[in-house]
C-alpha positions as CSV (number, residue, x, y, z in Angstrom):
1,M,66.2,-109.3,-49.3
2,Y,67.7,-105.8,-49.8
3,G,66.1,-105.4,-53.2
4,R,62.7,-106.1,-51.8
5,S,63.1,-103.7,-49.1
6,L,64.1,-101.0,-51.5
7,A,61.0,-101.8,-53.7
8,V,58.9,-101.6,-50.5
9,Q,60.4,-98.1,-49.6
10,K,59.8,-97.0,-53.1
11,T,56.2,-98.2,-53.1
12,I,55.5,-96.4,-49.8
13,C,57.1,-93.3,-51.0
14,L,55.0,-93.2,-54.1
15,I,51.8,-93.8,-52.2
16,V,52.5,-91.0,-49.6
17,A,53.7,-88.7,-52.1
18,S,50.5,-89.1,-54.2
19,L,48.3,-88.6,-51.2
20,V,50.0,-85.6,-49.9
21,I,49.9,-84.0,-53.3
22,I,46.2,-84.5,-53.5
23,T,45.6,-82.6,-50.2
24,Q,48.2,-80.1,-50.6
25,G,47.0,-76.5,-50.7
26,S,43.6,-77.7,-49.7
27,Q,41.9,-75.3,-47.0
28,L,40.2,-78.3,-45.5
29,I,43.4,-79.3,-43.6
30,Q,43.8,-76.1,-41.8
31,M,40.0,-75.6,-41.3
32,K,38.9,-75.3,-37.7
33,I,35.5,-76.9,-37.5
34,S,33.4,-77.7,-34.6
35,A,30.6,-80.3,-34.4
36,P,27.2,-79.1,-35.6
37,T,24.7,-78.4,-33.0
38,E,20.9,-79.2,-33.2
39,T,18.8,-76.2,-32.7
40,G,15.6,-77.8,-33.8
41,E,15.1,-75.3,-36.5
42,E,16.9,-77.3,-39.3
43,S,15.2,-79.9,-41.3
44,P,16.5,-83.4,-40.7
45,V,18.1,-83.4,-44.2
46,T,20.0,-80.3,-43.4
47,S,21.2,-81.7,-40.1
48,F,22.3,-84.8,-41.8
49,V,24.2,-82.8,-44.5
50,L,26.0,-80.7,-41.9
51,L,27.1,-83.7,-39.8
52,E,28.3,-85.6,-43.0
53,R,30.4,-82.4,-43.9
54,Y,31.8,-82.2,-40.4
55,N,32.8,-86.0,-40.5
56,A,34.3,-85.8,-43.9
57,I,36.5,-82.7,-43.0
58,R,37.7,-84.5,-39.8
59,L,38.5,-87.6,-41.9
60,V,40.5,-85.7,-44.4
61,Q,42.5,-84.0,-41.6
62,I,43.1,-87.2,-39.8
63,V,44.3,-88.9,-43.1
64,H,46.5,-85.9,-44.0
65,A,48.1,-85.9,-40.4
66,S,48.8,-89.6,-40.6
67,L,50.4,-89.4,-44.1
68,S,52.5,-86.4,-43.1
69,S,53.8,-88.4,-40.2
70,L,54.7,-91.2,-42.5
71,S,56.2,-88.9,-45.0
72,K,58.5,-87.3,-42.3
73,V,59.7,-90.7,-41.2
74,I,60.6,-91.6,-44.7
75,R,62.5,-88.5,-45.2
76,G,64.2,-89.0,-41.9
77,T,62.9,-85.9,-40.1
78,A,61.0,-87.8,-37.6
79,L,61.4,-91.0,-35.6
80,L,59.3,-94.2,-36.5
81,D,56.7,-94.9,-33.7
82,A,54.2,-97.8,-33.4
83,E,51.4,-95.7,-35.0
84,V,53.4,-94.7,-38.1
85,Q,54.7,-98.3,-38.4
86,A,51.1,-99.7,-38.3
87,L,50.0,-97.3,-41.1
88,A,53.0,-98.2,-43.2
89,G,52.2,-101.9,-42.7
90,A,48.6,-101.4,-43.6
91,L,49.4,-99.5,-46.8
92,L,51.8,-102.2,-47.9
93,K,49.0,-104.9,-47.3
94,Q,46.6,-102.6,-49.2
95,E,44.5,-102.3,-46.0
96,V,42.8,-99.6,-44.2
97,S,44.8,-98.6,-41.1
98,D,43.1,-98.3,-37.9
99,L,42.2,-94.6,-38.2
100,S,38.8,-95.3,-36.5
101,V,40.5,-94.9,-33.2
102,K,41.3,-91.3,-34.0
103,F,38.1,-90.6,-35.9
104,V,35.7,-91.8,-33.1
105,P,34.6,-88.7,-31.0
């Protein structure tokens, strides 16, 4: 039982470390961005691209914040809460965690 628990911890650590390294140093994480507003002057394609850019940046920020929380729990600098536990469980099952709750405006 202990050996399996250690293997699970190592797997989570590798996943979190990999994903944090990918986003490390990226300006997207600190970027303050507001939802695009329609002025009626842009073409529909431009409006679509601006909205997709906004959604992509928000998604990167949410994923980074979630993985940072998990990383802190693994290192022992933060306490485990239900949200981080659900994220870790989803990663272990190779599923997408319920980030949609945070992502929906």
